[in-house]
PLY file of the C-alpha trace (Angstrom):
ply
format ascii 1.0
element vertex 360
property float x
property float y
property float z
element edge 359
property int vertex1
property int vertex2
end_header
110.19 28.84 107.13
106.98 30.63 106.29
104.07 29.56 108.49
100.70 29.15 106.83
97.73 29.91 109.11
95.30 27.08 109.74
92.11 27.19 107.73
88.80 25.43 107.95
88.81 21.67 107.48
87.96 20.49 103.97
84.90 18.28 103.73
86.14 16.76 100.47
88.81 14.35 101.63
88.11 11.64 99.05
90.48 11.51 96.04
89.47 10.02 92.75
85.88 9.83 91.45
83.49 11.67 93.74
80.45 9.97 95.24
77.18 11.31 93.94
74.69 12.89 96.38
72.40 9.92 95.72
75.12 7.41 96.73
75.93 9.39 99.85
72.23 9.37 100.74
72.10 5.57 100.38
75.17 5.16 102.62
73.66 7.36 105.33
70.31 5.57 105.02
71.98 2.19 105.42
73.75 3.47 108.55
70.40 4.63 109.99
69.09 1.09 109.51
71.93 -0.31 111.61
74.47 -1.21 108.93
78.18 -1.14 109.81
80.83 0.53 107.67
82.12 -2.88 106.56
78.65 -4.10 105.58
77.78 -0.89 103.72
81.11 -0.93 101.87
80.54 -4.47 100.64
76.97 -3.69 99.61
77.88 -0.62 97.52
81.37 -1.76 96.47
83.31 1.05 98.14
86.30 0.92 100.49
85.49 0.93 104.20
87.53 4.13 104.58
85.27 5.88 102.04
82.18 4.82 103.97
83.62 6.02 107.29
84.70 9.43 105.88
81.29 9.89 104.24
79.49 9.19 107.52
81.91 11.38 109.49
81.50 14.40 107.20
77.74 14.01 106.73
76.83 16.70 109.34
79.00 19.27 107.50
77.46 18.70 104.08
74.23 20.29 102.91
72.01 17.75 101.21
74.99 15.44 100.63
76.26 17.86 97.95
80.00 18.29 97.34
81.22 21.48 98.98
83.58 23.87 97.19
87.28 23.22 97.74
89.61 25.90 98.98
91.85 25.35 95.97
95.61 25.27 95.66
97.49 27.98 97.51
98.78 30.79 95.28
102.54 30.89 94.76
102.50 34.61 94.03
101.23 37.73 95.76
98.74 40.34 94.58
101.71 42.67 94.18
103.42 40.15 91.86
100.23 39.96 89.81
100.08 43.75 89.41
103.74 43.84 88.32
103.14 41.07 85.75
100.17 42.91 84.27
102.10 46.19 84.13
105.05 44.48 82.42
103.04 42.89 79.58
101.00 46.05 79.02
104.11 48.21 78.74
106.08 45.60 76.76
103.59 43.46 74.80
106.32 41.73 72.77
108.26 40.46 75.78
108.59 36.71 76.44
107.58 34.77 79.54
111.27 34.66 80.47
111.39 38.47 80.18
108.38 38.73 82.49
110.05 36.54 85.12
113.26 38.59 85.02
111.52 41.97 85.08
109.08 41.03 87.87
111.55 38.96 89.93
109.21 35.97 90.13
109.85 32.23 89.73
106.60 31.23 88.09
106.22 28.67 85.30
104.73 29.61 81.94
101.39 27.96 82.72
101.00 30.03 85.91
101.81 33.23 84.04
99.30 32.25 81.34
96.56 31.68 83.93
97.26 35.05 85.59
97.06 36.89 82.27
94.05 34.91 81.04
92.16 35.98 84.17
92.53 39.56 82.91
91.63 38.76 79.29
95.25 38.77 78.05
96.57 35.91 75.92
99.77 35.44 73.92
99.13 35.88 70.18
101.39 35.55 67.18
102.06 39.11 65.97
100.45 40.03 62.64
102.85 40.95 59.83
102.38 44.26 58.09
104.62 46.67 56.06
106.85 48.95 58.08
105.30 52.39 58.57
106.89 55.62 59.75
105.16 58.59 61.34
105.25 60.28 57.93
103.64 57.30 56.20
100.88 57.11 58.82
100.19 60.84 58.46
99.86 60.54 54.67
97.56 57.53 55.01
95.42 59.34 57.56
95.07 62.46 55.39
94.17 60.30 52.38
91.42 58.52 54.32
89.99 61.68 55.91
89.61 63.18 52.44
87.55 60.13 51.35
85.54 59.39 54.49
82.23 60.42 52.89
82.75 58.39 49.71
80.09 55.80 48.96
80.41 52.43 47.24
79.52 53.97 43.88
82.55 56.24 44.12
84.83 53.26 44.76
83.34 51.30 41.86
84.97 53.84 39.51
88.43 52.71 40.65
90.21 50.08 38.56
91.89 48.06 41.33
95.13 46.52 40.07
98.08 44.62 41.49
100.74 42.04 40.72
101.17 38.78 42.58
103.91 36.15 42.55
102.36 32.67 42.68
104.52 29.71 43.63
103.40 26.19 42.76
101.83 24.47 45.77
101.61 27.60 47.92
98.34 28.82 49.41
97.31 25.65 51.23
95.04 26.12 54.23
95.87 24.51 57.56
94.61 20.92 57.58
92.67 19.54 60.56
92.60 15.84 61.46
90.62 13.65 63.84
93.11 11.65 65.89
94.00 10.36 69.32
97.11 11.68 71.15
99.26 8.61 70.27
98.49 9.17 66.56
100.09 12.63 66.57
103.18 11.67 64.52
101.66 9.08 62.22
102.29 9.96 58.56
98.55 10.08 57.81
98.13 12.80 60.45
100.89 15.11 59.18
100.53 18.07 56.80
103.71 18.10 54.75
105.40 20.85 52.77
108.27 20.92 50.31
111.57 22.38 51.39
112.97 25.22 49.30
111.28 27.32 46.63
109.33 25.90 43.73
108.65 27.38 40.28
106.65 30.62 40.42
105.04 33.01 37.95
104.17 36.71 38.25
100.62 37.66 37.34
98.75 40.96 37.02
95.03 41.50 37.41
92.53 44.32 37.62
88.82 44.70 38.40
86.32 47.53 38.84
82.61 48.02 39.49
81.30 46.33 36.37
84.25 44.57 34.83
87.59 42.86 35.10
90.69 42.39 32.99
92.12 39.05 31.99
94.83 37.68 34.27
98.10 38.58 32.56
101.36 36.64 32.99
104.26 39.07 33.19
107.43 38.43 31.18
110.85 39.03 32.66
112.92 41.79 31.10
116.23 40.15 30.23
117.65 43.52 29.17
117.27 44.82 32.74
120.11 44.69 35.26
118.79 41.71 37.26
116.67 40.12 34.52
113.57 40.73 36.63
110.29 42.52 36.08
110.88 46.07 34.93
108.96 49.12 33.74
109.11 47.57 30.25
107.37 44.45 31.58
104.69 46.64 33.13
104.12 48.71 29.98
103.59 45.45 28.10
100.77 44.64 30.56
99.23 48.09 30.18
99.33 47.87 26.39
97.73 44.44 26.31
95.15 44.81 29.07
94.48 48.29 30.42
94.39 50.16 27.11
91.60 47.94 25.81
89.49 47.97 29.00
89.72 51.60 30.07
86.77 53.88 29.45
86.17 57.51 30.39
85.12 58.11 33.99
87.25 55.34 35.49
90.35 55.97 37.61
93.26 53.54 37.49
94.69 52.46 40.84
98.22 51.13 41.27
100.56 51.09 44.25
103.88 52.90 44.46
106.15 50.08 43.28
109.18 51.31 41.37
108.01 49.81 38.06
104.75 51.78 38.44
106.38 55.14 39.09
109.07 54.99 36.38
109.19 57.98 34.00
108.30 55.93 30.94
105.25 54.51 32.76
104.07 58.00 33.75
104.57 59.08 30.14
102.44 56.12 28.97
99.51 57.15 31.19
99.81 60.76 30.05
99.83 59.73 26.40
96.80 57.43 26.89
95.00 60.11 28.96
94.21 57.65 31.73
93.98 59.24 35.19
95.95 57.47 37.93
94.70 57.53 41.51
96.79 59.24 44.17
97.81 56.33 46.41
99.27 56.48 49.95
102.53 54.57 50.61
102.60 51.04 52.04
98.82 50.58 51.93
97.94 47.05 50.80
95.18 47.09 53.42
93.38 49.76 51.39
93.58 47.82 48.11
90.73 45.24 47.94
92.42 43.14 45.24
94.95 42.02 47.87
92.27 39.76 49.38
91.61 38.20 45.97
95.06 36.60 45.61
94.74 34.05 48.47
91.33 33.06 47.08
92.85 32.60 43.61
95.67 30.39 44.96
93.24 28.18 46.86
91.11 27.77 43.72
94.13 26.64 41.71
95.10 24.07 44.36
91.55 22.73 44.45
90.98 22.69 40.68
94.40 21.44 39.58
95.96 19.03 42.09
97.86 17.45 39.19
100.17 20.49 39.06
102.26 18.89 41.80
103.33 16.13 39.41
104.21 18.24 36.34
107.93 18.16 35.54
110.17 20.44 33.55
110.49 24.14 34.36
108.85 25.37 31.14
106.02 22.85 31.46
105.40 23.87 35.07
105.25 27.56 34.21
102.88 26.94 31.33
100.57 24.67 33.35
100.59 26.98 36.38
99.87 30.02 34.21
96.96 28.29 32.48
95.52 27.16 35.84
95.72 30.68 37.26
94.02 32.25 34.25
91.25 29.65 34.36
90.67 30.18 38.10
90.65 33.98 37.65
87.92 33.75 35.01
85.79 31.64 37.38
85.96 33.98 40.37
82.42 35.20 40.96
81.53 38.86 40.49
79.82 38.78 43.89
83.22 38.37 45.59
84.68 41.32 43.72
81.59 43.39 44.58
81.99 42.54 48.28
85.61 43.62 48.21
84.72 46.97 46.63
81.86 47.38 49.13
84.40 46.98 51.95
86.19 50.21 50.98
84.21 52.55 53.29
85.04 50.24 56.20
88.71 50.07 55.20
88.96 53.85 55.05
87.18 54.22 58.40
89.45 51.61 60.02
92.56 53.41 58.79
91.20 56.73 60.06
90.37 55.16 63.45
93.94 53.83 63.63
95.34 57.33 62.94
96.86 56.05 59.71
98.57 53.02 61.26
97.91 49.34 60.57
94.40 47.90 60.27
92.90 44.40 60.26
92.56 44.36 56.47
0 1
1 2
2 3
3 4
4 5
5 6
6 7
7 8
8 9
9 10
10 11
11 12
12 13
13 14
14 15
15 16
16 17
17 18
18 19
19 20
20 21
21 22
22 23
23 24
24 25
25 26
26 27
27 28
28 29
29 30
30 31
31 32
32 33
33 34
34 35
35 36
36 37
37 38
38 39
39 40
40 41
41 42
42 43
43 44
44 45
45 46
46 47
47 48
48 49
49 50
50 51
51 52
52 53
53 54
54 55
55 56
56 57
57 58
58 59
59 60
60 61
61 62
62 63
63 64
64 65
65 66
66 67
67 68
68 69
69 70
70 71
71 72
72 73
73 74
74 75
75 76
76 77
77 78
78 79
79 80
80 81
81 82
82 83
83 84
84 85
85 86
86 87
87 88
88 89
89 90
90 91
91 92
92 93
93 94
94 95
95 96
96 97
97 98
98 99
99 100
100 101
101 102
102 103
103 104
104 105
105 106
106 107
107 108
108 109
109 110
110 111
111 112
112 113
113 114
114 115
115 116
116 117
117 118
118 119
119 120
120 121
121 122
122 123
123 124
124 125
125 126
126 127
127 128
128 129
129 130
130 131
131 132
132 133
133 134
134 135
135 136
136 137
137 138
138 139
139 140
140 141
141 142
142 143
143 144
144 145
145 146
146 147
147 148
148 149
149 150
150 151
151 152
152 153
153 154
154 155
155 156
156 157
157 158
158 159
159 160
160 161
161 162
162 163
163 164
164 165
165 166
166 167
167 168
168 169
169 170
170 171
171 172
172 173
173 174
174 175
175 176
176 177
177 178
178 179
179 180
180 181
181 182
182 183
183 184
184 185
185 186
186 187
187 188
188 189
189 190
190 191
191 192
192 193
193 194
194 195
195 196
196 197
197 198
198 199
199 200
200 201
201 202
202 203
203 204
204 205
205 206
206 207
207 208
208 209
209 210
210 211
211 212
212 213
213 214
214 215
215 216
216 217
217 218
218 219
219 220
220 221
221 222
222 223
223 224
224 225
225 226
226 227
227 228
228 229
229 230
230 231
231 232
232 233
233 234
234 235
235 236
236 237
237 238
238 239
239 240
240 241
241 242
242 243
243 244
244 245
245 246
246 247
247 248
248 249
249 250
250 251
251 252
252 253
253 254
254 255
255 256
256 257
257 258
258 259
259 260
260 261
261 262
262 263
263 264
264 265
265 266
266 267
267 268
268 269
269 270
270 271
271 272
272 273
273 274
274 275
275 276
276 277
277 278
278 279
279 280
280 281
281 282
282 283
283 284
284 285
285 286
286 287
287 288
288 289
289 290
290 291
291 292
292 293
293 294
294 295
295 296
296 297
297 298
298 299
299 300
300 301
301 302
302 303
303 304
304 305
305 306
306 307
307 308
308 309
309 310
310 311
311 312
312 313
313 314
314 315
315 316
316 317
317 318
318 319
319 320
320 321
321 322
322 323
323 324
324 325
325 326
326 327
327 328
328 329
329 330
330 331
331 332
332 333
333 334
334 335
335 336
336 337
337 338
338 339
339 340
340 341
341 342
342 343
343 344
344 345
345 346
346 347
347 348
348 349
349 350
350 351
351 352
352 353
353 354
354 355
355 356
356 357
357 358
358 359
């Protein structure tokens, strides 16, 4: 059995609510005037044992102030702590169980959390980003280095475009409620969601320094192999939206999705004489329109709560499409300007990350 060396006696033997320095002073004053422990206890409504311990420990207290406790003995050594820190720094995605196995310790999760928190380390849910290879990161880095000295005016010449699939009811923010612990599972305190997928529509949008397109609802190509959205669907968008909005001096931006890089799409841009921006692979963090889609979804939920009660697939698609187009037209230009103005910071962040993932 391990022997623990004796330490200094604690001067805080009382459990429960602590006596205030003022109360302790009154107890000691009453004793100086000849009061017994029993009499003092009755007068101030405290147990006799509390009065006796207060009087006994009075010489060891300074000004009747509570002295610091020694605290609970640690169940781990400094060496264990160093091993735990080394493990999570070398393997940040390991679990608490992994830490216990690797460091040969029998510590509960809360103890491990307190050890790590002391060193500024907490357990976070990992952010989701597209998979990047060394080659992808190198291309992204080279692209950003080439544009490091670009100003906002340069980025305003880009026509930022993207598609987005919008599902009815999706885009809700986390709800917060005021409640007591027993109310945790009451139905009024729960944020519900529907199981399974609901009706969705695919939309396309584009904006630039001093303009925006309409929000276009893409049609499925039923002549394609999987009856999905094809290069033909995309050319329909370009014919109806881009051709009428493009003017000389602008550069069209699109990502490297397969329907964007199809031969017939490249031929369309060549025929229309519209320059297409060179775009690095897997780079949604560099496209400011990506941050517009969550805002659009929240607007639709706020403006059209009745969408939840529309029935019939065709009716739902029509109502959802109308709501999205209305919300798009009401998005303020100041938000789009802020997104374009963030481009220098996005490029710098990607450069600082050596082409790897950024916060955007």
